[in-house]
N, C-alpha and C positions, 0 to 999 in steps of 0.2 A: 271053504275051503275046502278043497280036494282033496286027497291022499298024498297024492304023488308029488303036490303042487307044495301038501304040508311037507313032505322032504326035502323039497329042493330045498324047502325051506332052515329047514333044520340043519341041511348038513352046508349053506351058506353061512350060518350061525358058527356052525363048529370051526369051516372051514374060518372065518375072521377071527374068532378065537384062536384059535392056533396061530395065525397071521400075526396076531399082538403080542402074543407069549414072543413067539421070535425076534416082533421087531423090537421089543423088551428087551428080548438077550442080548440084541446087538447094539443096543444104543447103554447097555450094561455093559460091554465089552469094550465099545469106544469112552467113556467114561475113564477105565482102566486103564487104557490106552493112553488118551489124555495126561492123564496122573501117571504114569508112570514114562510118560515122555519129557512133561514137566521134569519130575525126580532126575532122569538123564543129567538132565542139562542142569540143574540147581548145583547135582554131583559132578562135573566137567569143570563148570565155572568155578563151584568151591572151593575144585583142587586148585585151580591155575594162581586161582588169588592166593592158596594158602602155601604153595610152590613159591610164589614170587617174594611174600613173608619172610618164608625160611629162608633162601636164601637172597634176601636183601642185605643182613648185616655184608654178607662174603661182597656184593656188589659193591655198596661203598668201599669197602676197605678196597678193594681193586680202586675205583676211581680217584682214591685219596693215593691210593702208591700210585696213578696215574700222573695225577697232578702234579705229584712232589717232584717227578721225575721230570717231569714237565721243564718244572721250576730252577731245575738243578740243571736242566740243560742250556734254558734261557741263559743262566750265572754266567755259566763255562763261554757261551755263545758272544753274552756279553762282553766277558774279559779279553776274550779272544781278540774282538774288535778294539778293543778299549788300547790293548796290548800293541796293535798294528796302529797305532796313532802315533 
């Protein structure tokens, strides 16, 4: 093998090693990006569920208040209709 060919071969090996390092770095960065994206969505979904759990008692109170008012209005409506008869 001539010195020129050997130098070209060595240069190709160095470039391949450099490319390999770059590709490994890119792969590592992509893994971190995927992990952070998953963590982001876990936090978003967790905050949503947590918020719902925190306001659930208030929603139940409002629903019971609405149902109570609705039944009272129905009683009043029935009483008015009974008086009209």
